[in-house]
Structure formats: structure tokens, C-alpha cells
DSSP file (Angstrom, degrees, kcal/mol; ACC not computed):
  #  RESIDUE AA STRUCTURE BP1 BP2  ACC     N-H-->O    O-->H-N    N-H-->O    O-->H-N    TCO  KAPPA ALPHA  PHI   PSI    X-CA   Y-CA   Z-CA
    1    1 A M              0   0    0      0, 0.0     2,-0.0     0, 0.0     0, 0.0   0.000 360.0 360.0 360.0 123.8   82.4   85.8  119.3
    2    2 A D     >  -     0   0    0      1,-0.1     4,-2.3     4,-0.0     5,-0.2  -0.286 360.0-101.0 -78.9 170.4   78.9   87.4  119.8
    3    3 A I  H  > S+     0   0    0      1,-0.2     4,-2.8     2,-0.2     5,-0.2   0.874 119.5  54.3 -60.7 -41.3   76.8   88.7  116.9
    4    4 A S  H  > S+     0   0    0      1,-0.2     4,-2.3     2,-0.2    -1,-0.2   0.927 111.5  44.2 -61.1 -45.6   77.7   92.4  117.6
    5    5 A N  H  > S+     0   0    0      2,-0.2     4,-2.3     1,-0.2    -1,-0.2   0.886 113.5  51.3 -66.4 -38.3   81.4   91.7  117.5
    6    6 A R  H  X S+     0   0    0     -4,-2.3     4,-2.2     2,-0.2    -2,-0.2   0.916 110.6  48.4 -65.0 -42.0   81.0   89.6  114.3
    7    7 A N  H  X S+     0   0    0     -4,-2.8     4,-2.5     2,-0.2    -2,-0.2   0.898 110.0  52.1 -64.1 -40.3   79.0   92.4  112.7
    8    8 A Q  H  X S+     0   0    0     -4,-2.3     4,-2.6    -5,-0.2    -2,-0.2   0.916 109.8  49.7 -59.7 -43.2   81.6   94.9  113.6
    9    9 A S  H  X S+     0   0    0     -4,-2.3     4,-2.5     2,-0.2    -2,-0.2   0.899 110.0  50.1 -63.5 -41.4   84.3   92.7  112.1
   10   10 A I  H  X S+     0   0    0     -4,-2.2     4,-2.4     2,-0.2    -2,-0.2   0.918 111.7  48.5 -62.1 -44.0   82.2   92.4  108.9
   11   11 A I  H  X S+     0   0    0     -4,-2.5     4,-2.4     2,-0.2    -2,-0.2   0.918 111.8  48.8 -63.6 -44.8   81.8   96.2  108.7
   12   12 A E  H  X S+     0   0    0     -4,-2.6     4,-2.6     1,-0.2    -2,-0.2   0.914 112.0  48.7 -62.6 -43.1   85.5   96.8  109.2
   13   13 A K  H  X S+     0   0    0     -4,-2.5     4,-2.5     1,-0.2    -1,-0.2   0.911 111.5  49.4 -63.8 -41.9   86.5   94.3  106.6
   14   14 A R  H  X S+     0   0    0     -4,-2.4     4,-2.5     2,-0.2     5,-0.2   0.909 111.6  49.6 -63.0 -41.6   84.1   95.8  104.1
   15   15 A Y  H  X S+     0   0    0     -4,-2.4     4,-2.4     2,-0.2    -2,-0.2   0.927 111.8  47.6 -63.5 -45.5   85.4   99.3  104.8
   16   16 A I  H  X S+     0   0    0     -4,-2.6     4,-2.3     1,-0.2     5,-0.2   0.937 113.2  48.2 -61.1 -47.5   89.0   98.1  104.4
   17   17 A R  H  X S+     0   0    0     -4,-2.5     4,-2.3     1,-0.2    -2,-0.2   0.920 113.2  46.4 -61.6 -44.9   88.3   96.3  101.1
   18   18 A S  H  X S+     0   0    0     -4,-2.5     4,-2.4     2,-0.2    -1,-0.2   0.869 110.8  53.5 -68.4 -34.6   86.3   99.3   99.7
   19   19 A T  H  X S+     0   0    0     -4,-2.4     4,-2.0    -5,-0.2    -1,-0.2   0.920 111.1  46.1 -62.8 -43.9   89.0  101.7  100.7
   20   20 A L  H  X S+     0   0    0     -4,-2.3     4,-2.4     2,-0.2    -2,-0.2   0.877 111.0  52.4 -67.8 -37.5   91.7   99.6   98.9
   21   21 A Q  H  X S+     0   0    0     -4,-2.3     4,-2.2     2,-0.2    -2,-0.2   0.922 110.0  48.3 -64.1 -43.0   89.5   99.3   95.8
   22   22 A R  H  X S+     0   0    0     -4,-2.4     4,-2.4     2,-0.2    -2,-0.2   0.902 110.6  52.2 -62.7 -39.7   89.0  103.1   95.6
   23   23 A A  H  X S+     0   0    0     -4,-2.0     4,-2.5     1,-0.2    -2,-0.2   0.921 108.7  50.1 -62.5 -44.1   92.8  103.5   96.1
   24   24 A G  H  X S+     0   0    0     -4,-2.4     4,-2.3     1,-0.2    -1,-0.2   0.900 111.1  49.1 -60.4 -41.4   93.5  101.1   93.2
   25   25 A N  H  X S+     0   0    0     -4,-2.2     4,-2.4     2,-0.2    -1,-0.2   0.896 110.9  49.9 -65.3 -40.4   91.0  103.0   91.0
   26   26 A R  H  X S+     0   0    0     -4,-2.4     4,-2.7     2,-0.2     5,-0.2   0.895 110.0  51.3 -65.8 -39.2   92.6  106.3   91.9
   27   27 A I  H  X S+     0   0    0     -4,-2.5     4,-2.6     2,-0.2     5,-0.2   0.948 111.9  46.4 -61.1 -48.9   96.1  104.9   91.1
   28   28 A A  H  X S+     0   0    0     -4,-2.3     4,-2.0     1,-0.2    -2,-0.2   0.918 114.9  46.9 -60.8 -44.7   94.9  103.7   87.7
   29   29 A T  H  X S+     0   0    0     -4,-2.4     4,-2.2     2,-0.2    -1,-0.2   0.933 113.8  46.9 -63.5 -47.1   93.2  106.9   86.8
   30   30 A R  H  X S+     0   0    0     -4,-2.7     4,-2.4     1,-0.2     5,-0.2   0.902 111.1  51.2 -65.0 -42.0   96.1  109.1   87.9
   31   31 A Q  H  X S+     0   0    0     -4,-2.6     4,-2.5    -5,-0.2    -1,-0.2   0.910 110.5  49.5 -62.1 -40.6   98.7  107.1   86.0
   32   32 A Q  H  X S+     0   0    0     -4,-2.0     4,-2.4    -5,-0.2    -1,-0.2   0.899 109.7  51.8 -64.9 -39.9   96.6  107.3   82.9
   33   33 A Q  H  X S+     0   0    0     -4,-2.2     4,-1.4     2,-0.2    -2,-0.2   0.930 112.1  45.3 -61.5 -45.8   96.3  111.1   83.3
   34   34 A V  H  X S+     0   0    0     -4,-2.4     4,-1.1     1,-0.2     3,-0.2   0.913 113.1  50.7 -64.7 -42.5  100.0  111.5   83.6
   35   35 A L  H  < S+     0   0    0     -4,-2.5     3,-0.5     1,-0.2    -1,-0.2   0.889 107.5  53.2 -63.4 -39.3  100.7  109.2   80.7
   36   36 A N  H  < S+     0   0    0     -4,-2.4    -1,-0.2     1,-0.2    -2,-0.2   0.821 110.8  47.3 -65.4 -30.8   98.2  111.1   78.5
   37   37 A K  H  < S+     0   0    0     -4,-1.4     2,-0.5    -3,-0.2    -1,-0.2   0.663  98.3  83.7 -83.2 -17.2  100.0  114.4   79.2
   38   38 A T     <  -     0   0    0     -4,-1.1     3,-0.5    -3,-0.5     2,-0.2  -0.753  68.9-145.5 -98.1 129.8  103.5  113.0   78.6
   39   39 A K  S    S+     0   0    0     -2,-0.5    -2,-0.1     1,-0.2    -3,-0.0  -0.621  76.1  29.6 -90.0 149.4  105.0  112.8   75.1
   40   40 A G  S    S+     0   0    0      1,-0.3    -1,-0.2    -2,-0.2    42,-0.1   0.283  88.0 110.5  92.3 -10.6  107.3  110.1   73.9
   41   41 A I  S    S-     0   0    0     -3,-0.5    -1,-0.3    -6,-0.2     2,-0.0  -0.838  79.3-105.7 -99.3 133.0  106.0  107.3   76.2
   42   42 A P    >   -     0   0    0      0, 0.0     3,-1.5     0, 0.0     4,-0.2  -0.331  22.6-141.5 -57.3 130.3  104.1  104.5   74.5
   43   43 A K  T 3  S+     0   0    0      1,-0.3     3,-0.5     2,-0.1    -8,-0.0   0.675  98.1  61.4 -70.4 -16.2  100.4  105.0   75.3
   44   44 A N  T >  S+     0   0    0      1,-0.2     3,-1.4     2,-0.1     4,-0.5   0.315  71.0 106.1 -91.8  10.3   99.9  101.2   75.7
   45   45 A L  T <  S+     0   0    0     -3,-1.5     3,-0.4     1,-0.3    19,-0.4   0.852  82.4  44.0 -55.8 -37.7  102.4  101.0   78.6
   46   46 A L  T >  S+     0   0    0     -3,-0.5     3,-1.4     1,-0.2    -1,-0.3   0.466  87.3  91.2 -91.2  -1.0   99.6  100.6   81.2
   47   47 A Q  T <  S+     0   0    0     -3,-1.4    -1,-0.2     1,-0.3    -2,-0.1   0.847  89.7  45.3 -64.7 -33.1   97.6   98.0   79.2
   48   48 A R  T 3  S+     0   0    0     -4,-0.5     2,-0.3    -3,-0.4    -1,-0.3   0.300  90.9 108.4 -93.7  10.3   99.4   95.1   80.8
   49   49 A R    <   -     0   0    0     -3,-1.4     2,-0.4    14,-0.1    14,-0.2  -0.672  50.1-165.9 -85.9 139.8   99.1   96.5   84.3
   50   50 A T  E     -A   62   0A   0     12,-2.5    12,-2.6    -2,-0.3     2,-0.5  -0.991   9.1-169.9-127.0 138.7   96.7   94.9   86.8
   51   51 A I  E     +A   61   0A   0     -2,-0.4     2,-0.3    10,-0.2    10,-0.2  -0.989  20.3 167.4-125.4 120.6   95.5   96.3   90.1
   52   52 A T  E     -A   60   0A   0      8,-2.5     8,-3.3    -2,-0.5     2,-0.5  -0.945  33.0-141.7-135.1 153.4   93.6   93.9   92.3
   53   53 A V  E     -A   59   0A   0     -2,-0.3     2,-0.4     6,-0.2     6,-0.2  -0.976  26.7-170.8-111.0 121.1   92.3   93.7   95.9
   54   54 A T  E  >  -A   58   0A   0      4,-2.5     4,-1.3    -2,-0.5     3,-0.2  -0.882  52.9 -17.0-114.8 146.4   92.7   90.1   97.2
   55   55 A G  T  4 S-     0   0    0     -2,-0.4    -2,-0.0     1,-0.2     0, 0.0  -0.365 109.1 -56.4  61.2-141.4   91.2   88.9  100.4
   56   56 A V  T  4 S+     0   0    0      1,-0.0    -1,-0.2    -2,-0.0   -36,-0.2   0.741 129.8  26.3-101.8 -31.9   90.3   91.7  102.7
   57   57 A D  T  4 S+     0   0    0     -3,-0.2     2,-0.5   -37,-0.0    -2,-0.1   0.031  90.1  97.2-132.6  29.1   93.5   93.6  103.1
   58   58 A T  E  <  -A   54   0A   0     -4,-1.3    -4,-2.5     2,-0.0     2,-0.6  -0.956  39.5-173.3-128.9 118.5   95.8   93.2  100.1
   59   59 A L  E     -A   53   0A   0     -2,-0.5     2,-0.4    -6,-0.2    -6,-0.2  -0.940  17.9-173.5-104.9 119.8   96.1   95.7   97.3
   60   60 A S  E     -A   52   0A   0     -8,-3.3    -8,-2.5    -2,-0.6     2,-0.4  -0.883  11.9-170.8-118.7 146.5   98.4   94.3   94.5
   61   61 A M  E     -A   51   0A   0     -2,-0.4     2,-0.4   -10,-0.2   -10,-0.2  -0.986   0.4-172.2-137.6 126.6   99.7   95.9   91.4
   62   62 A E  E     +A   50   0A   0    -12,-2.6   -12,-2.5    -2,-0.4     2,-0.3  -0.960  20.1 154.2-116.5 136.1  101.6   94.1   88.6
   63   63 A H        -     0   0    0     -2,-0.4   -14,-0.1   -14,-0.2     2,-0.1  -0.950  47.3 -77.3-151.9 168.2  103.1   96.1   85.8
   64   64 A L    >>  -     0   0    0    -19,-0.4     3,-1.3    -2,-0.3     4,-0.5  -0.428  39.6-123.1 -68.0 146.1  105.9   96.0   83.2
   65   65 A L  H >> S+     0   0    0      1,-0.3     4,-1.2     2,-0.2     3,-1.1   0.817 108.2  71.8 -59.8 -30.8  109.4   96.8   84.5
   66   66 A T  H 3> S+     0   0    0      1,-0.3     4,-2.0     2,-0.2    -1,-0.3   0.842  86.5  65.1 -53.2 -36.0  109.6   99.6   82.0
   67   67 A Q  H <> S+     0   0    0     -3,-1.3     4,-0.9     1,-0.2    -1,-0.3   0.865 100.2  50.3 -59.0 -37.1  107.0  101.5   84.1
   68   68 A R  H << S+     0   0    0     -3,-1.1     4,-0.5    -4,-0.5    -1,-0.2   0.872 109.3  50.7 -69.2 -36.4  109.5  101.7   87.0
   69   69 A F  H >< S+     0   0    0     -4,-1.2     3,-0.8     1,-0.2    -2,-0.2   0.824 103.0  58.4 -73.7 -30.6  112.3  103.0   84.7
   70   70 A I  H 3< S+     0   0    0     -4,-2.0    14,-2.1     1,-0.2    -1,-0.2   0.826 101.3  58.5 -65.1 -29.6  110.2  105.8   83.2
   71   71 A D  T 3< S+     0   0    0     -4,-0.9     2,-0.3    -3,-0.2    -1,-0.2   0.707  88.7  91.7 -71.7 -20.6  109.7  107.1   86.8
   72   72 A M    <   -     0   0    0     -3,-0.8    10,-0.1    -4,-0.5     3,-0.1  -0.593  63.1-155.1 -83.4 134.4  113.4  107.5   87.3
   73   73 A K  S    S+     0   0    0     -2,-0.3     7,-2.9     1,-0.2     2,-0.4   0.849  83.3  30.7 -72.9 -34.1  115.0  110.9   86.4
   74   74 A R  E     -B   79   0B   0      5,-0.3     2,-0.6     7,-0.0     5,-0.2  -0.976  61.2-159.6-129.2 140.0  118.4  109.4   85.8
   75   75 A L  E >  S-B   78   0B   0      3,-2.8     3,-1.9    -2,-0.4     2,-0.4  -0.964  78.9 -42.9-114.1 109.6  119.4  106.0   84.5
   76   76 A S  T 3  S-     0   0    0     -2,-0.6    -2,-0.0     1,-0.2     0, 0.0  -0.588 122.8 -31.3  64.9-122.7  123.0  105.5   85.7
   77   77 A N  T 3  S+     0   0    0     -2,-0.4     2,-0.4     2,-0.1    -1,-0.2   0.179 121.0  95.6-108.2  15.9  124.6  108.9   85.0
   78   78 A V  E <  S-B   75   0B   0     -3,-1.9    -3,-2.8     1,-0.0     2,-0.1  -0.890  79.1-115.8-111.3 134.5  122.4  109.6   82.0
   79   79 A K  E     -B   74   0B   0     -2,-0.4    -5,-0.3    -5,-0.2    -6,-0.1  -0.437  29.7-122.6 -65.2 139.4  119.3  111.7   82.1
   80   80 A N    >   -     0   0    0     -7,-2.9     3,-1.3     1,-0.2    -1,-0.1  -0.759  17.9-162.1 -85.6 113.8  116.2  109.8   81.2
   81   81 A P  T 3  S+     0   0    0      0, 0.0    -1,-0.2     0, 0.0    -8,-0.0   0.725  89.2  53.5 -70.0 -18.7  114.5  111.5   78.3
   82   82 A L  T 3  S+     0   0    0    -10,-0.1    -9,-0.1   -13,-0.1    -2,-0.0   0.188  77.1 150.6 -99.5  17.0  111.2  109.6   79.0
   83   83 A H    <   +     0   0    0     -3,-1.3   -12,-0.2   -10,-0.2   -13,-0.1  -0.237   8.7 154.1 -56.8 129.8  110.9  110.7   82.6
   84   84 A A        -     0   0    0    -14,-2.1     2,-2.4   -12,-0.1     3,-0.2  -0.932  49.0-120.0-154.0 135.0  107.4  110.9   83.9
   85   85 A P        +     0   0    0      0, 0.0     5,-0.1     0, 0.0   -14,-0.1  -0.421  63.8 132.8 -77.3  72.3  106.2  110.5   87.5
   86   86 A I  S    S+     0   0    0     -2,-2.4   -51,-0.1   -19,-0.2   -15,-0.1   0.404  71.3  23.1-103.8   3.6  103.9  107.6   86.9
   87   87 A H  S  > S+     0   0    0     -3,-0.2     4,-3.3   -19,-0.1     5,-0.3   0.537 117.2  34.0-128.5 -80.0  104.9  105.3   89.7
   88   88 A N  H  > S+     0   0    0      1,-0.2     4,-2.9     2,-0.2     5,-0.4   0.898 118.9  47.2 -54.8 -50.4  106.6  106.4   93.0
   89   89 A K  H  > S+     0   0    0      1,-0.2     4,-1.6     2,-0.2    -1,-0.2   0.910 118.9  40.9 -60.6 -43.4  104.9  109.8   93.4
   90   90 A I  H  > S+     0   0    0      2,-0.2     4,-2.2     3,-0.2    -2,-0.2   0.936 117.8  46.2 -70.9 -47.3  101.4  108.3   92.7
   91   91 A I  H  X S+     0   0    0     -4,-3.3     4,-2.5     1,-0.2    -2,-0.2   0.935 115.6  44.5 -63.9 -47.8  101.9  105.1   94.7
   92   92 A M  H  X S+     0   0    0     -4,-2.9     4,-2.0    -5,-0.3    -1,-0.2   0.867 112.7  51.8 -69.2 -34.9  103.4  106.8   97.7
   93   93 A G  H  X S+     0   0    0     -4,-1.6     4,-1.8    -5,-0.4    -1,-0.2   0.913 113.2  44.8 -63.7 -42.0  100.8  109.6   97.7
   94   94 A E  H  X S+     0   0    0     -4,-2.2     4,-2.6     2,-0.2    -2,-0.2   0.863 108.6  57.9 -70.3 -35.5   98.0  107.0   97.6
   95   95 A Y  H  X S+     0   0    0     -4,-2.5     4,-2.2     1,-0.2    -2,-0.2   0.929 108.2  46.2 -58.1 -46.9   99.7  104.9  100.3
   96   96 A Q  H  X S+     0   0    0     -4,-2.0     4,-2.2     1,-0.2    -1,-0.2   0.894 111.4  52.1 -63.9 -40.0   99.6  107.9  102.6
   97   97 A R  H  X S+     0   0    0     -4,-1.8     4,-2.5     2,-0.2    -2,-0.2   0.903 108.9  50.0 -63.9 -41.5   96.0  108.6  101.7
   98   98 A V  H  X S+     0   0    0     -4,-2.6     4,-2.9     2,-0.2     5,-0.3   0.911 108.5  52.9 -64.1 -42.5   95.0  105.0  102.5
   99   99 A I  H  X S+     0   0    0     -4,-2.2     4,-2.3     1,-0.2    -2,-0.2   0.940 111.7  45.8 -57.7 -47.3   96.7  105.1  105.8
  100  100 A N  H  X S+     0   0    0     -4,-2.2     4,-2.7     1,-0.2     5,-0.4   0.911 113.1  49.4 -63.2 -42.8   94.7  108.2  106.7
  101  101 A E  H  X S+     0   0    0     -4,-2.5     4,-2.2     1,-0.2     5,-0.3   0.914 114.3  44.7 -63.9 -42.3   91.4  106.8  105.5
  102  102 A L  H  < S+     0   0    0     -4,-2.9     4,-0.3     1,-0.2    -1,-0.2   0.859 117.2  45.9 -70.2 -33.9   91.9  103.6  107.5
  103  103 A Q  H  < S+     0   0    0     -4,-2.3    -2,-0.2    -5,-0.3    -1,-0.2   0.887 134.4   9.0 -76.0 -39.5   93.1  105.4  110.6
  104  104 A F  H  < S+     0   0    0     -4,-2.7    -3,-0.2    -5,-0.2    -2,-0.2   0.511 109.3  78.3-122.0  -7.1   90.4  108.1  110.7
  105  105 A G     <  +     0   0    0     -4,-2.2     2,-2.0    -5,-0.4     5,-0.2   0.658  66.2  87.6 -87.1 -16.0   87.7  107.3  108.1
  106  106 A L        +     0   0    0     -5,-0.3    -1,-0.2    -4,-0.3     2,-0.1  -0.499  61.5 163.6 -86.5  74.0   85.7  104.6  109.8
  107  107 A T     >  -     0   0    0     -2,-2.0     4,-2.6     1,-0.1     5,-0.2  -0.287  55.3-100.2 -83.0 171.7   83.3  107.0  111.6
  108  108 A E  H  > S+     0   0    0      1,-0.2     4,-2.7     2,-0.2     5,-0.2   0.879 124.2  54.6 -61.0 -38.1   80.0  106.0  113.2
  109  109 A D  H  > S+     0   0    0      2,-0.2     4,-2.2     1,-0.2    -1,-0.2   0.920 109.5  46.6 -61.6 -43.4   78.2  107.4  110.2
  110  110 A V  H  > S+     0   0    0      2,-0.2     4,-2.6     1,-0.2     5,-0.2   0.916 112.1  50.9 -65.6 -42.9   80.2  105.3  107.8
  111  111 A K  H  X S+     0   0    0     -4,-2.6     4,-2.8     1,-0.2    -2,-0.2   0.923 111.1  48.4 -59.3 -44.6   79.6  102.2  110.0
  112  112 A N  H  X S+     0   0    0     -4,-2.7     4,-2.4     2,-0.2    -1,-0.2   0.888 111.1  50.4 -64.3 -38.8   75.9  102.8  110.0
  113  113 A K  H  X S+     0   0    0     -4,-2.2     4,-2.2     2,-0.2    -2,-0.2   0.930 113.0  45.2 -65.1 -45.4   75.8  103.3  106.2
  114  114 A I  H  X S+     0   0    0     -4,-2.6     4,-2.0     2,-0.2    -2,-0.2   0.921 112.9  51.2 -64.1 -43.6   77.7  100.0  105.7
  115  115 A A  H  X>S+     0   0    0     -4,-2.8     5,-2.3    -5,-0.2     4,-0.8   0.901 110.1  50.1 -60.3 -40.8   75.5   98.2  108.2
  116  116 A G  H  <5S+     0   0    0     -4,-2.4     3,-0.5     1,-0.2    -1,-0.2   0.900 109.8  50.0 -63.5 -41.4   72.5   99.5  106.4
  117  117 A N  H  <5S+     0   0    0     -4,-2.2    -1,-0.2     1,-0.2    -2,-0.2   0.841 117.1  41.0 -65.1 -33.3   73.8   98.3  103.0
  118  118 A L  H  <5S-     0   0    0     -4,-2.0    -1,-0.2    -5,-0.2    -2,-0.2   0.483 107.7-126.0 -92.7  -4.0   74.5   94.9  104.4
  119  119 A N  T  <5 +     0   0    0     -4,-0.8     2,-0.3    -3,-0.5    -3,-0.2   0.922  65.7 128.6  56.6  47.9   71.2   94.8  106.4
  120  120 A I      < -     0   0    0     -5,-2.3     2,-0.3    -6,-0.1    -1,-0.2  -0.903  54.8-123.5-127.3 160.1   73.0   94.0  109.7
  121  121 A E              0   0    0     -2,-0.3  -114,-0.1     1,-0.1  -113,-0.0  -0.763 360.0 360.0-101.4 148.3   72.8   95.6  113.2
  122  122 A I              0   0    0     -2,-0.3    -1,-0.1  -115,-0.1  -114,-0.1   0.390 360.0 360.0-107.0 360.0   75.8   97.0  115.1
């Protein structure tokens, strides 16, 4: 692998990692906003949640199982009184946004900016 290709690979990896980190931050922020607006849900629900980016290309989220049930409108045949869209809607919306950013966001300007920050040539 020549230097130019190696530098391109470094830039792409940095872009992917930063895109995933921003997505994780947006998920955390949005969930907190929804939780703050919703009454009846314990405000400490998200305290034990972790969102991490590992390696170059993995965004992971660990949370209490309760968080998934709050997202459901119905539990069995009973309406969920604590329903709030704090999981699926936020996660899937962010998933689509990440796909678009990874597919179309790595423009030449972005590559040049990352290369400048890393002091490498493309």
C-alpha cells in the first residue's frame, strides 16, 4: 500500500469514527430531551445507558431493558401509560442519518480538512 492510499484510508477511518461519535451524541441528547418533556418516567432512566464507539466502525449502546418497554405503545393488549418515543424513533432516525452522511458526506473539502488536522497529504 503506497503512502497516498494509506493516507486515504486514515482519513476515511477518521471520518467514519467522528460520524459515529456525533451520532452517539445526538442520540443521547435527543433521548434526554424526550425524557425531560415526558411526565411519569423516572428521570434517572438514562443514567445507566452507555453509548460508545469502538474500533473504527462500531457504535454500541447499552441500556436498561425498561427503556425498550417505554418505547412501546402497547404491552400485550394493555396501553402503556408511560409511552414515550425514546428508543426506536430516535435510533432509526439517526441510523438513516448516519447512512446518508457516510454515503455522501466525505467530500473533497472534508477530506482536505481532516488531512490538514492530521498533517498528512492526500
